[in-house]
FIRO-255904 format. One line per 10 residues: number of its first residue (from 1); their letters; for each residue x, y, z of N, C-alpha, C. Coordinates in steps of 0.1 Angstrom, whole numbers, m for minus. Example, Ala and Ser with C-alpha at 12.3 -4.5 7.8 and 13.67 -1.06 7.14 Angstrom:
REM FIRO-255904
1> AS> 132,m57,78,123,m45,78,132,m33,78  128,m22,71,137,m11,71,129,0,79
//
This chain:
REM FIRO-255904
1> MAKINVRSPY> 858,989,764,865,979,772,865,985,787  864,976,796,864,980,810,878,985,814  879,993,825,891,999,829,894,995,843  907,993,846,912,990,859,921,1002,863  918,1008,875,927,1019,880,936,1013,890  949,1011,887,957,1002,895,961,1007,908  959,1019,911,962,1024,925,951,1022,935  940,1017,930,929,1012,939,927,997,936  922,990,946,920,976,945,910,972,933  913,962,926,904,957,916,901,942,920
11> FVNLSTTNLT> 889,939,923,885,925,927,879,917,916  883,905,915,876,895,906,869,886,916  856,887,916,848,879,926,842,867,919  844,856,925,838,843,920,829,837,931  817,834,926,807,828,935,799,818,928  801,805,930,794,795,922,790,784,932  779,778,930,774,767,938,784,756,938  788,750,949,797,739,951,812,743,948  815,756,948,828,760,946,837,757,958  848,750,955,858,746,965,871,754,965
21> SAQIEIDIYF> 875,757,952,887,765,951,887,772,937  897,781,935,897,788,922,911,792,919  914,793,906,927,798,902,925,810,892  934,820,893,933,830,883,947,832,877  948,833,864,960,835,856,959,849,850  970,857,851,969,871,847,980,874,837  976,879,826,985,882,815,985,897,813  997,904,814,998,918,813,1007,922,802  1003,931,793,1011,933,781,1008,947,774  1017,952,766,1015,964,758,1011,959,744
31> GSVNASWQST> 1009,969,735,1005,966,721,991,965,720  986,957,709,972,955,706,966,944,715  953,945,716,946,935,724,947,921,719  948,911,727,949,897,723,935,893,718  935,885,707,922,880,702,918,867,710  928,861,716,925,849,724,934,847,735  931,839,744,940,837,756,953,831,751  964,837,756,978,834,751,985,823,760  980,820,771,987,810,780,1001,814,784  1003,827,785,1017,831,790,1015,841,801
41> PQYTLVSTAV> 1008,837,812,1006,847,823,1018,850,831  1018,862,836,1029,866,845,1026,861,859  1013,859,862,1010,855,876,999,844,875  1000,835,885,990,824,887,987,824,902  975,827,906,971,827,920,960,816,922  961,810,934,952,799,937,946,802,951  933,800,953,927,803,966,917,792,969  915,789,982,905,780,986,892,788,988  881,782,984,868,790,986,864,790,1000  857,801,1004,851,802,1017,836,805,1015
51> NGKVNFEISE> 828,796,1020,814,797,1018,810,798,1003  818,791,995,815,790,981,819,803,973  828,811,979,832,823,973,848,825,973  853,831,963,867,835,962,868,849,956  877,857,963,879,870,958,894,872,955  898,876,943,912,879,939,913,894,938  924,899,943,927,914,941,939,914,932  938,921,921,949,920,911,955,933,907  950,944,911,956,957,906,970,959,910  974,955,922,987,958,927,997,950,919
61> LIKDYITALF> 994,939,914,1003,931,905,1004,938,892  994,943,887,994,950,874,1002,963,874  1001,970,885,1008,983,887,1023,982,885  1029,970,889,1043,969,888,1048,969,874  1039,967,864,1043,967,850,1041,980,843  1037,991,850,1035,1004,844,1046,1013,850  1056,1016,842,1068,1023,846,1065,1038,848  1058,1044,838,1054,1058,837,1065,1067,840  1075,1068,831,1086,1077,832,1083,1089,823  1084,1101,828,1081,1114,821,1094,1121,819
71> DGSFPTSPAT> 1097,1124,806,1110,1131,803,1108,1145,799  1097,1151,801,1094,1165,797,1086,1167,785  1085,1156,777,1076,1156,765,1065,1146,767  1053,1151,764,1041,1142,765,1042,1131,755  1038,1119,758,1038,1108,749,1030,1111,736  1036,1107,725,1030,1108,712,1030,1094,706  1021,1091,697,1020,1078,690,1031,1077,680  1039,1066,680,1038,1055,689,1046,1058,702  1039,1056,713,1045,1059,726,1054,1047,730  1064,1049,739,1072,1038,744,1065,1032,756
81> DSESTTIFVD> 1069,1019,759,1063,1013,770,1067,1020,783  1079,1025,784,1083,1031,797,1076,1044,800  1071,1052,790,1064,1064,793,1049,1062,794  1044,1050,790,1030,1048,791,1025,1047,805  1012,1052,807,1005,1050,820,994,1041,818  994,1033,808,983,1023,805,989,1010,800  981,999,802,986,986,798,973,977,797  974,967,789,964,957,787,965,946,798  953,940,801,953,929,811,943,919,806  947,906,805,938,895,803,939,886,815
91> YKTTETLSSG> 927,880,819,928,870,829,919,858,826  923,847,832,915,835,831,913,829,844  900,826,848,897,820,860,893,805,858  897,797,867,893,783,866,887,779,880  874,776,880,867,773,893,866,758,894  871,753,906,870,739,909,858,736,918  849,727,914,837,724,921,837,711,928  829,710,938,829,697,945,823,686,937  815,689,927,810,680,917,810,686,904  813,678,894,814,683,880,828,687,876
101> SPVATEVLGL> 829,691,863,842,695,858,845,710,861  858,713,862,862,727,864,856,737,853  853,749,858,847,759,849,858,770,846  862,772,833,871,782,829,865,793,823  869,806,826,863,818,820,875,827,817  875,832,804,885,841,800,880,855,798  887,865,803,884,879,801,896,886,794  893,892,782,904,897,774,903,912,773  914,919,773,914,933,769,909,943,779  911,940,792,909,951,802,920,961,801
111> RAFYGYGYFE> 916,974,801,926,984,801,929,989,815  942,989,818,946,993,831,953,1007,830  949,1016,839,955,1030,840,961,1032,853  972,1040,853,978,1044,866,970,1054,874  958,1051,876,949,1060,883,943,1053,895  933,1060,901,927,1055,914,913,1061,915  906,1055,924,893,1061,928,893,1065,943  885,1074,946,883,1078,960,874,1067,967  874,1068,980,865,1059,988,850,1060,983  846,1072,980,832,1075,976,829,1069,962
121> DGVNPSFDNI> 840,1066,954,838,1060,941,834,1045,941  835,1039,953,831,1025,954,841,1015,950  837,1002,949,845,991,946,848,991,931  860,988,927,865,987,913,861,999,905  866,1011,909,863,1023,902,869,1023,888  861,1026,878,866,1024,864,866,1037,856  856,1046,858,855,1058,850,855,1055,835  847,1045,831,847,1040,817,843,1050,807  834,1059,811,828,1069,801,835,1082,801  845,1084,809,852,1097,810,863,1098,799
131> FYLQSNNTIL> 862,1108,791,871,1109,780,880,1121,782  876,1131,789,885,1142,793,892,1138,806  905,1136,806,912,1129,817,918,1139,827  910,1149,830,913,1158,841,901,1162,848  902,1168,860,890,1171,868,887,1186,868  894,1194,861,892,1208,861,887,1213,848  876,1221,848,870,1227,836,876,1241,833  885,1245,842,893,1257,839,907,1254,841  915,1258,831,930,1256,831,937,1269,832  946,1271,842,954,1283,843,968,1280,839
141> KNTNATVTIP> 973,1287,829,986,1284,823,995,1297,823  1008,1295,821,1016,1307,820,1015,1313,806  1016,1326,806,1015,1334,793,1025,1328,783  1021,1327,771,1030,1322,760,1034,1307,762  1028,1300,771,1031,1286,772,1020,1278,766  1024,1266,761,1013,1258,756,1005,1252,767  993,1247,763,985,1239,773,983,1225,766  984,1215,775,982,1201,770,971,1195,777  962,1189,769,950,1183,775,950,1168,771  949,1159,782,949,1144,779,934,1140,777
151> VDNTIATSLV> 932,1132,766,919,1126,763,920,1112,760  910,1104,763,909,1090,760,904,1089,745  913,1085,736,910,1086,722,901,1074,718  898,1065,727,888,1054,723,874,1060,724  873,1072,730,859,1078,732,859,1091,725  868,1100,728,869,1114,722,871,1113,707  865,1122,700,866,1122,686,873,1135,680  872,1146,687,878,1158,682,880,1168,693  889,1178,691,891,1189,700,893,1202,692  886,1212,695,886,1225,688,892,1236,698
161> WKYQGTSVSS> 903,1242,694,908,1253,701,901,1266,697  897,1274,707,890,1287,704,897,1299,711  894,1310,704,898,1323,711,888,1333,708  882,1338,719,871,1348,719,860,1343,710  856,1330,712,845,1325,705,847,1320,691  859,1322,685,863,1318,672,872,1306,672  870,1297,663,878,1285,662,892,1289,657  902,1284,664,916,1287,660,921,1275,652  918,1263,657,922,1251,650,913,1239,655  912,1229,646,904,1217,650,913,1205,648
171> ISISAQTDIE> 913,1196,658,921,1184,658,912,1172,658  913,1163,648,906,1151,648,913,1141,656  906,1134,665,912,1124,674,909,1110,670  919,1102,667,916,1089,662,919,1078,672  910,1069,673,911,1058,682,924,1049,679  931,1046,689,944,1038,687,942,1024,692  948,1014,685,946,1000,690,956,996,700  968,1002,700,978,999,710,975,1006,723  976,999,734,972,1004,747,980,1016,751  993,1016,747,1002,1027,752,999,1040,744
181> DQITYVTNTG> 991,1039,734,987,1051,726,973,1056,728  966,1050,738,952,1053,739,949,1065,747  959,1072,752,957,1086,758,964,1095,748  956,1104,742,962,1114,733,963,1127,741  975,1133,740,978,1146,747,978,1157,736  967,1164,736,965,1175,726,971,1188,731  980,1193,723,987,1206,727,985,1217,717  983,1229,721,980,1240,712,993,1246,707  1002,1238,702,1015,1242,696,1012,1252,685  1019,1264,686,1017,1274,676,1005,1283,677
191> NFNVDQAVIS> 996,1280,686,984,1288,688,983,1291,703  992,1301,708,992,1304,722,980,1312,726  974,1319,717,962,1327,721,949,1319,720  947,1310,730,935,1303,730,929,1305,744  916,1305,745,909,1307,758,898,1296,760  897,1287,751,888,1276,752,892,1263,744  889,1252,750,890,1239,742,877,1232,743  872,1228,732,859,1221,731,862,1207,727  860,1197,736,863,1183,733,850,1176,731  849,1168,720,837,1161,716,839,1146,716
201> ASLKTITINI> 828,1139,720,827,1125,718,814,1122,711  810,1110,710,798,1107,702,786,1112,708  785,1113,721,772,1117,727,774,1129,736  786,1135,737,788,1145,747,799,1155,742  798,1168,747,808,1178,744,811,1184,757  824,1187,760,829,1194,772,837,1206,767  834,1217,774,841,1230,771,850,1233,783  863,1235,780,873,1238,790,878,1252,788  877,1260,798,881,1274,798,896,1275,801  903,1283,794,918,1285,795,921,1299,798
211> DSYEKCKYTP> 927,1301,810,931,1315,814,947,1315,814  952,1326,809,966,1329,809,970,1338,821  981,1334,828,986,1342,839,996,1352,834  993,1365,835,1001,1375,827,1009,1384,837  1009,1382,850,1015,1392,859,1027,1386,866  1034,1376,861,1045,1369,868,1057,1379,870  1060,1382,882,1073,1389,885,1083,1379,890  1079,1367,893,1089,1357,897,1090,1346,886  1100,1338,887,1101,1327,878,1090,1316,880  1082,1314,871,1071,1303,873,1077,1290,871
221> YKLTFINKYG> 1072,1280,878,1076,1266,876,1065,1257,873  1067,1248,864,1056,1239,859,1059,1225,865  1049,1220,872,1049,1206,877,1041,1198,868  1045,1186,866,1037,1176,859,1036,1164,868  1024,1159,869,1021,1147,878,1011,1138,871  1010,1126,876,1000,1116,872,988,1118,880  976,1121,874,964,1125,881,956,1112,884  944,1115,889,934,1105,893,931,1095,882  931,1100,870,927,1092,858,938,1085,852  950,1086,858,962,1079,852,968,1086,840
231> AYQEIWMFAN> 966,1100,839,972,1108,828,982,1118,834  991,1122,825,1000,1133,829,993,1146,828  994,1154,839,988,1167,839,997,1178,844  995,1190,839,1004,1201,843,997,1210,853  1005,1216,861,1001,1227,870,1012,1237,872  1009,1250,872,1019,1260,873,1019,1266,887  1031,1269,891,1033,1276,904,1040,1290,901  1032,1300,903,1035,1313,897,1043,1323,906  1041,1321,919,1046,1331,929,1061,1328,933  1065,1335,943,1079,1334,948,1083,1320,952
241> SKLSMNTNEE> 1095,1315,949,1100,1302,953,1113,1304,960  1116,1294,969,1128,1295,977,1135,1281,977  1148,1281,974,1155,1269,974,1163,1267,987  1163,1255,993,1171,1253,1005,1177,1239,1004  1186,1235,1013,1193,1223,1012,1195,1217,1026  1192,1204,1027,1194,1197,1040,1206,1187,1037  1216,1187,1046,1227,1178,1045,1225,1166,1054  1231,1155,1050,1232,1143,1059,1246,1137,1058  1250,1131,1069,1264,1126,1069,1266,1114,1078  1276,1106,1076,1280,1096,1085,1294,1099,1090
251> KYKSNILSNG> 1297,1098,1103,1310,1101,1108,1315,1089,1116  1328,1089,1118,1335,1078,1126,1346,1084,1133  1350,1078,1144,1361,1082,1153,1373,1074,1149  1384,1081,1144,1396,1074,1140,1407,1074,1150  1416,1064,1149,1428,1064,1158,1439,1072,1151  1442,1084,1157,1452,1093,1151,1465,1092,1159  1466,1083,1169,1478,1082,1176,1489,1075,1168  1501,1080,1168,1512,1074,1161,1525,1076,1169  1531,1065,1174,1543,1066,1181,1542,1074,1194  1530,1073,1200,1528,1080,1213,1524,1095,1211
261> TYSINNPQIK> 1522,1100,1199,1518,1114,1197,1508,1114,1186  1503,1126,1184,1493,1128,1173,1494,1143,1168  1489,1145,1157,1489,1158,1151,1475,1165,1154  1476,1177,1159,1463,1184,1161,1457,1188,1148  1464,1187,1137,1458,1190,1124,1450,1178,1118  1452,1167,1124,1445,1155,1119,1432,1153,1127  1420,1155,1121,1408,1154,1129,1406,1139,1134  1402,1139,1147,1399,1126,1153,1385,1121,1148  1375,1130,1147,1362,1126,1142,1362,1130,1127  1361,1119,1118,1361,1122,1104,1348,1119,1098
271> TLTKNANQIL> 1346,1124,1086,1334,1122,1078,1336,1111,1069  1327,1101,1070,1328,1089,1061,1320,1092,1048  1308,1097,1049,1300,1101,1037,1292,1113,1040  1290,1121,1030,1282,1133,1032,1275,1136,1019  1262,1139,1020,1254,1143,1008,1243,1153,1013  1234,1156,1004,1224,1165,1007,1212,1163,998  1201,1169,1002,1189,1169,994,1184,1183,993  1180,1188,981,1176,1202,980,1160,1202,980  1155,1212,986,1141,1214,988,1137,1227,982  1126,1227,974,1121,1239,968,1107,1243,973
281> TLNSDFYPES> 1106,1254,979,1093,1259,984,1086,1267,973  1075,1262,968,1068,1268,957,1055,1274,962  1051,1286,956,1039,1293,959,1031,1294,946  1018,1290,948,1010,1290,936,1005,1303,930  1004,1313,939,997,1325,937,982,1322,935  974,1330,929,960,1329,931,953,1320,920  946,1310,925,939,1300,917,924,1300,919  916,1296,909,902,1295,912,899,1283,922  888,1284,928,884,1274,938,883,1260,932  880,1259,920,879,1246,913,892,1238,913
291> YNEIFRQLFL> 903,1245,915,916,1239,915,919,1232,929  910,1233,938,912,1225,951,914,1210,948  906,1205,939,906,1191,935,919,1188,928  925,1197,920,937,1194,913,949,1194,923  949,1203,933,959,1203,943,958,1190,952  946,1185,954,944,1173,961,951,1161,953  948,1161,940,954,1150,932,969,1152,931  974,1164,931,989,1166,931,995,1160,944  989,1163,955,994,1158,968,993,1143,969  983,1137,962,981,1122,962,990,1115,952
301> SEKVWIYYGS> 996,1122,943,1003,1116,932,1016,1109,936  1018,1098,931,1031,1090,934,1042,1095,925  1039,1101,914,1049,1105,904,1048,1120,900  1058,1128,903,1057,1142,901,1071,1147,895  1070,1156,885,1082,1161,879,1081,1177,879  1093,1183,879,1093,1198,877,1103,1201,866  1099,1212,859,1108,1217,848,1116,1228,855  1129,1225,857,1137,1234,866,1151,1234,859  1156,1247,857,1169,1248,851,1170,1242,838  1160,1243,829,1160,1237,816,1160,1222,816
311> QTLGVNIESK> 1156,1216,827,1156,1201,828,1143,1197,834  1139,1185,831,1127,1179,838,1133,1169,848  1130,1172,861,1135,1164,872,1124,1159,881  1127,1147,886,1117,1141,895,1117,1148,909  1106,1150,915,1105,1156,928,1095,1147,936  1096,1149,949,1086,1143,959,1079,1155,966  1066,1153,968,1058,1163,975,1061,1161,990  1068,1170,996,1072,1169,1011,1061,1174,1020  1053,1184,1015,1041,1189,1023,1032,1177,1025  1028,1175,1038,1020,1163,1041,1005,1166,1044
321> SINYKTSLTD> 1002,1179,1044,988,1183,1046,984,1194,1037  971,1196,1035,966,1206,1027,953,1211,1033  951,1224,1034,938,1229,1039,931,1235,1027  920,1229,1023,913,1233,1011,907,1247,1014  909,1256,1005,905,1270,1006,893,1273,998  884,1282,1002,873,1287,995,873,1302,993  867,1307,983,867,1321,981,858,1328,991  849,1321,997,840,1327,1007,847,1330,1020  855,1320,1024,862,1322,1037,876,1327,1036  883,1324,1025,897,1328,1023,900,1339,1013
331> GLINYTINVS> 889,1343,1006,891,1353,996,899,1347,984  911,1353,982,920,1348,971,927,1335,976  927,1326,967,932,1312,970,946,1310,965  955,1307,974,969,1303,970,974,1292,979  983,1284,974,989,1273,981,1004,1274,981  1010,1269,992,1025,1268,994,1028,1253,995  1037,1249,987,1041,1235,986,1056,1233,987  1060,1224,995,1075,1220,996,1077,1207,988  1086,1208,978,1090,1196,970,1105,1194,972  1109,1181,973,1123,1178,974,1127,1172,961
341> FAFDTINNIR> 1139,1175,956,1144,1168,944,1146,1153,947  1142,1145,938,1141,1130,941,1155,1124,938  1165,1130,943,1179,1125,941,1188,1132,951  1199,1125,954,1209,1132,962,1217,1143,954  1221,1153,961,1227,1165,954,1240,1160,948  1248,1153,955,1261,1147,949,1258,1134,942  1261,1133,930,1259,1121,922,1266,1109,929  1258,1099,934,1263,1087,940,1257,1075,933  1254,1076,921,1248,1064,913,1260,1056,909  1261,1044,914,1272,1035,911,1267,1022,905
//
């Protein structure tokens, strides 16, 4: 099935002789794919044709239906709608012609992912044949921590964990019919000593090298973010971190005069509200050059979480620029990133 990456535009282009106008109906849903058009669309769009052509852009409408909430545990089948980064889309176009009857066309079972394409990927980037849903063929993890690999289970068939060339365990990957279950997150639970993962599909095999970081003298922090392919991905920050806090407040000037006098203990300028936001400065320590792409996707991600103080908390990437580093010009490669906790320090949820 074709894929839509909802953070990039997805165009439905109509071009028919004598086309005067067109309508598109969009049905967005979880669960299994519809066998026929359901006539329960969330959206109906109508456009007048220009030079016999109509273009509808639908990905932004679809994106609103993918909540993608991460609670620290990777989704397992059956996944909930709220944690899913995927959803099904059906659409029906009706073309009105200057002569003849309207022409209706139904498209069922498009898979939508919370992903995106770069400019160089062109119009309607889909990545249909990609089953390993990360861009790095080397994974660096904390010692004695698990590693989790997202795969498209409609394409991938198995994953083998290896250590020093010997198979540790083999996992069979089964295709799932419900859209929220079509990304399988394979974790090496109970097998911490692995240095390779071999992922197989019907016509291709990919080998992922896994390196363990063993020299941590600081507390390492794990970030989880939604990557280019619309999958949850981990990245570790191993070096020194620093926590800071920025406060914000509203003040007002009060009338403290009473019976022609006032108390010098009663402030004239009072605080109406005061809160703060905490910022964590993270240092990656040394990473292979291939991780430049992963840091790029981290900076571009709209949804990021950190495991901090035994809790999974939402954060925002506050660093606005990144200088890509190379081993040739920079030697050892490390990055410094500022993240802010995505909530006010004082609970003000009412």
